[in-house]
C-alpha positions as CSV (number, residue, x, y, z in Angstrom):
1,M,27.3,38.7,3.0
2,N,30.3,36.7,2.0
3,V,30.7,34.3,-0.9
4,A,30.2,31.1,1.1
5,A,26.9,32.3,2.5
6,A,25.7,33.2,-1.0
7,V,26.7,29.8,-2.4
8,F,25.0,28.1,0.6
9,A,21.9,30.1,0.1
10,G,21.8,29.3,-3.6
11,V,22.3,25.5,-3.0
12,F,19.6,25.6,-0.3
13,L,17.1,27.4,-2.7
14,V,17.8,24.9,-5.5
15,L,17.3,21.9,-3.1
16,L,14.1,23.5,-1.7
17,G,12.8,24.1,-5.2
18,A,13.6,20.5,-6.2
19,F,11.8,19.2,-3.2
20,V,8.7,21.2,-3.8
21,A,8.7,20.2,-7.5
22,F,9.0,16.5,-6.6
23,Y,6.3,16.8,-3.9
24,L,3.9,18.3,-6.4
25,Y,4.7,15.7,-9.0
26,S,4.4,12.8,-6.6
27,R,0.7,13.7,-6.1
28,T,-0.2,13.3,-9.8
29,P,-1.5,10.2,-11.5
30,A,1.6,10.0,-13.7
31,W,3.7,9.3,-10.6
32,R,1.7,6.2,-9.8
33,T,2.6,4.5,-13.1
34,S,6.1,5.8,-13.5
35,E,9.1,3.6,-13.7
36,T,11.0,5.9,-11.3
37,R,8.5,5.0,-8.5
38,M,8.7,1.3,-9.2
39,A,12.6,1.5,-9.2
40,T,12.5,3.3,-5.9
41,M,10.2,0.8,-4.3
42,R,12.4,-2.1,-5.6
43,L,15.4,-0.4,-4.1
44,L,13.7,0.1,-0.7
45,V,12.5,-3.5,-0.6
46,I,16.1,-4.7,-1.4
47,I,18.0,-2.5,1.1
48,G,15.3,-2.3,3.8
49,P,16.1,-5.6,5.5
50,M,19.7,-4.5,5.9
51,F,18.3,-1.9,8.4
52,G,15.8,-4.1,10.1
53,A,12.7,-3.2,8.0
54,R,10.9,-6.3,6.9
55,F,7.6,-7.0,5.3
56,D,6.2,-9.9,7.1
57,N,3.4,-11.9,5.6
58,P,0.2,-11.8,7.6
59,P,-0.7,-15.0,9.4
60,P,-3.0,-17.2,7.4
61,D,-6.7,-17.3,8.2
62,R,-7.9,-20.3,10.2
63,P,-9.9,-22.6,7.9
64,A,-13.6,-22.6,8.6
65,V,-15.6,-25.7,7.7
66,M,-19.3,-25.0,7.6
67,G,-22.0,-27.5,6.8
68,E,-25.3,-26.8,5.3
69,G,-27.1,-26.9,8.6
70,P,-30.5,-28.5,9.4
71,D,-33.3,-28.5,6.8
72,P,-36.0,-26.1,8.2
73,V,-38.7,-27.8,6.1
74,A,-38.0,-31.2,7.5
75,E,-38.2,-29.9,11.1
76,D,-41.4,-27.9,10.7
77,P,-44.4,-30.0,9.7
78,Q,-46.6,-26.9,9.2
79,A,-44.1,-25.4,6.6
80,P,-45.5,-25.2,3.1
81,R,-44.2,-27.9,0.7
82,I,-43.1,-27.3,-2.8
83,S,-43.8,-30.2,-5.1
84,S,-41.6,-30.6,-8.1
């Protein structure tokens, strides 16, 4: 095994260990509130549109105008009346 292969193997193991450590940390509650996560998201939102990734707003809901409807007591003469 030559020196270059040993160096490559060492760098690979360090990168693999860093990836596993970050993966395990990113599944903890501390990651959700960390400033590192927020900074990463801000960076992705800023540079994302340069590569065609955009967050489009959903289309607005159509307004629904609903009246009260017919009065069931006025239509049914046999309905019990509540006197006030």
